[in-house]
C-alpha positions as CSV (number, residue, x, y, z in Angstrom):
1,M,-23.3,-33.6,11.2
2,K,-19.8,-34.0,9.9
3,V,-19.0,-31.8,6.9
4,V,-16.1,-31.1,4.6
5,F,-15.7,-27.3,4.0
6,L,-15.3,-26.4,0.3
7,Q,-14.2,-22.8,1.1
8,D,-13.5,-20.6,4.0
9,V,-16.3,-19.6,6.3
10,A,-15.3,-16.8,8.6
11,G,-15.2,-17.8,12.2
12,V,-16.1,-21.4,11.5
13,A,-13.5,-23.2,9.4
14,Q,-11.2,-22.9,6.4
15,G,-11.6,-24.7,3.1
16,G,-10.6,-28.4,3.3
17,D,-11.4,-28.7,7.0
18,V,-13.5,-31.6,8.2
19,K,-15.7,-30.5,11.2
20,E,-18.7,-31.5,13.2
21,V,-21.4,-28.8,13.0
22,K,-25.0,-28.6,14.1
23,N,-27.4,-30.3,11.7
24,G,-29.5,-27.2,11.1
25,F,-26.5,-25.1,10.4
26,A,-25.3,-27.6,7.9
27,R,-28.6,-28.3,6.2
28,N,-30.0,-24.7,6.2
29,Y,-26.8,-22.7,5.5
30,L,-23.6,-24.5,4.7
31,I,-24.8,-27.0,2.2
32,P,-27.4,-24.8,0.3
33,K,-24.8,-22.1,-0.1
34,Q,-22.2,-24.6,-1.2
35,F,-19.8,-23.7,1.6
36,A,-19.6,-27.4,2.7
37,V,-20.7,-30.9,1.7
38,P,-21.6,-33.9,3.9
39,A,-18.5,-35.8,4.9
40,T,-19.1,-38.9,2.7
41,H,-16.3,-41.3,1.6
42,N,-15.9,-39.4,-1.7
43,A,-15.8,-36.0,-0.1
44,L,-13.2,-37.2,2.4
45,Q,-11.0,-38.4,-0.5
46,R,-11.0,-34.9,-1.9
47,V,-10.1,-33.0,1.3
48,K,-6.6,-32.2,0.0
49,Q,-8.0,-30.9,-3.2
50,Y,-10.5,-28.7,-1.4
51,A,-7.7,-27.3,0.9
52,E,-5.5,-26.4,-2.1
53,Q,-8.4,-24.7,-3.9
54,A,-9.3,-22.7,-0.7
55,E,-5.7,-21.6,-0.4
56,K,-5.6,-20.4,-4.0
57,N,-8.9,-18.5,-3.3
58,R,-7.4,-16.9,-0.2
59,L,-4.3,-15.7,-2.0
60,R,-6.4,-14.3,-4.9
61,L,-8.6,-12.5,-2.4
62,L,-5.6,-11.0,-0.6
63,Q,-4.1,-9.8,-3.8
64,D,-7.4,-8.3,-4.9
65,M,-7.8,-6.5,-1.6
66,R,-4.2,-5.1,-1.8
67,E,-5.0,-3.7,-5.2
68,L,-8.2,-2.2,-3.9
69,S,-6.3,-0.7,-1.0
70,E,-3.9,1.0,-3.4
71,T,-6.8,2.4,-5.3
72,L,-8.6,3.8,-2.2
73,N,-5.6,4.9,-0.1
74,G,-5.5,8.6,0.3
75,K,-8.8,9.2,-1.6
76,R,-11.4,11.7,-0.4
77,I,-15.1,11.0,-0.2
78,D,-17.5,13.9,0.1
79,V,-20.7,13.6,2.2
80,E,-23.3,16.4,2.0
81,M,-25.2,16.8,5.2
82,R,-27.7,19.3,6.7
83,A,-26.0,21.3,9.5
84,G,-26.7,24.1,11.9
85,A,-24.9,27.5,12.0
86,S,-22.4,26.0,14.6
87,G,-21.4,23.2,12.2
88,Q,-23.4,20.6,14.2
89,L,-25.0,18.1,11.9
90,Y,-28.7,17.2,11.8
91,G,-28.0,13.5,12.1
92,S,-24.6,11.9,11.7
93,V,-22.3,10.3,9.2
94,T,-22.1,6.6,10.0
95,N,-19.9,3.8,8.7
96,A,-22.8,2.6,6.5
97,I,-22.9,6.0,4.7
98,I,-19.1,5.9,4.2
99,A,-19.3,2.3,2.9
100,D,-22.0,3.3,0.4
101,K,-19.9,6.2,-0.9
102,L,-16.8,3.9,-1.1
103,S,-18.8,1.2,-2.9
104,E,-19.8,3.8,-5.5
105,M,-16.2,5.0,-5.9
106,A,-14.7,1.5,-6.2
107,D,-17.6,-0.1,-8.2
108,R,-17.7,-3.0,-5.7
109,D,-19.3,-3.8,-2.4
110,I,-17.4,-2.5,0.7
111,D,-18.5,-4.0,4.0
112,R,-19.6,-1.3,6.5
113,R,-18.1,-3.3,9.3
114,G,-14.7,-2.6,7.8
115,I,-15.1,1.1,8.2
116,E,-13.4,2.1,11.4
117,V,-15.2,5.1,12.8
118,E,-15.0,5.3,16.6
119,E,-18.1,7.4,16.9
120,P,-20.5,8.6,14.2
121,I,-19.4,11.9,12.8
122,R,-21.6,14.8,14.0
123,Q,-19.7,17.9,12.9
124,L,-18.8,19.5,9.6
125,G,-15.2,19.0,8.6
126,S,-12.5,16.7,7.3
127,F,-11.9,13.4,9.1
128,D,-9.3,10.6,8.6
129,V,-10.9,7.2,8.5
130,S,-9.3,3.7,8.4
131,V,-10.9,1.0,6.1
132,R,-10.2,-2.6,6.9
133,L,-10.5,-4.5,3.7
134,H,-9.0,-7.8,4.9
135,S,-7.4,-9.0,8.0
136,E,-4.0,-8.0,6.5
137,V,-5.0,-5.0,4.4
138,Q,-6.1,-1.5,5.4
139,A,-6.5,1.8,3.6
140,Q,-6.7,5.3,4.9
141,I,-9.2,7.7,3.4
142,E,-10.4,11.3,4.1
143,V,-14.1,11.9,4.7
144,L,-15.2,15.5,4.0
145,V,-18.5,16.4,5.5
146,Y,-19.9,19.6,4.0
147,P,-23.1,21.6,4.4
148,T,-26.1,21.2,2.1
149,G,-26.4,24.0,-0.5
150,T,-22.7,24.3,-1.3
151,T,-20.2,22.1,-3.2
152,A,-17.5,20.2,-1.5
153,D,-14.7,22.1,-3.2
154,A,-16.3,25.5,-2.5
155,W,-16.8,24.6,1.1
156,L,-13.2,23.3,1.4
157,Q,-11.9,26.5,-0.2
158,S,-13.8,28.7,2.2
159,L,-12.4,26.6,5.1
160,E,-8.8,27.2,3.8
161,E,-9.5,30.9,3.3
162,A,-10.8,31.2,6.9
163,E,-7.8,29.3,8.2
164,A,-5.4,31.5,6.2
165,A,-7.1,34.6,7.5
166,A,-6.8,33.3,11.1
167,N,-3.2,32.5,10.5
168,G,-2.6,35.9,8.8
169,E,-4.0,37.7,11.8
170,G,-1.8,35.8,14.1
171,E,1.3,36.5,12.0
172,G,0.4,40.2,11.9
173,E,0.3,40.4,15.6
174,S,3.7,38.8,15.9
175,D,5.1,41.2,13.3
176,D,3.7,44.1,15.3
177,A,5.4,42.8,18.4
178,A,8.7,42.4,16.6
179,D,8.4,46.0,15.3
180,A,7.7,47.2,18.9
181,V,10.9,45.4,20.1
182,N,12.9,46.9,17.2
183,V,11.7,50.4,18.0
184,A,12.6,49.9,21.7
185,D,16.1,48.7,20.7
186,S,16.7,51.7,18.4
187,E,15.5,54.1,21.1
188,E,18.1,52.6,23.5
189,E,20.8,52.9,20.9
190,N,20.0,56.5,20.0
191,P,20.7,58.1,23.4
192,S,24.2,56.4,23.5
193,D,24.9,57.7,20.0
194,A,23.9,61.3,20.9
195,S,26.3,61.4,24.0
C-alpha cells in the first residue's frame, strides 16, 4: 500500500515522504495512529505541506531536547539498593531504573533505551552515565548507588571521610619519610661542623 507520511516514523520514513509499505503495517499501525494516510490524489497534493510541518516538528523537538539536556546535565540521581558488606548489590541498577528516576526528576518520560549503561551497575558507588535524548543531543549525569538504611548524603559523606582518611594516612607516611631524610641530612652536616 502506498502511503503519505504525516510525521516522522523512526527507521521508516520522514514526514512528507511517499512510500510503499506492507498493507498490514499501514492498516494496523500507521493509519490508526495517524502517522500516515493512504496516498490518494488529495494526499499527494499536500505532500509539500506535510513535509514542512514535519520539519517544524523536528526543529521543535530538537530545541526541546536541548533544553532538557541543559536541565539534566551534571545532575545526580540517587538510587537506594540492598547491598552486602563488600558493597556488592543484591540485584543491579539497570537503565530502566535510571530512566524512571530521571523521568521523576524531569516530569516527563525518558526512554530507557537512551540511557547508555554498558553493563548493569552491581556495586555501591558513584557512576557517570550518558543519556542520549536525541540523535544530536546528549547529557551526562551522575548515578549514586547507596545502601538501604542510610541517606544518599550521609553515605556520600562517609565515603568522602573514608577517602580523606586514606589520603591522610598516605600523606603522613610521606611526611615521615621526608622527616627521616631531613634527620639524615642534618646528621651528615653535624660531623663536618664539629671538625
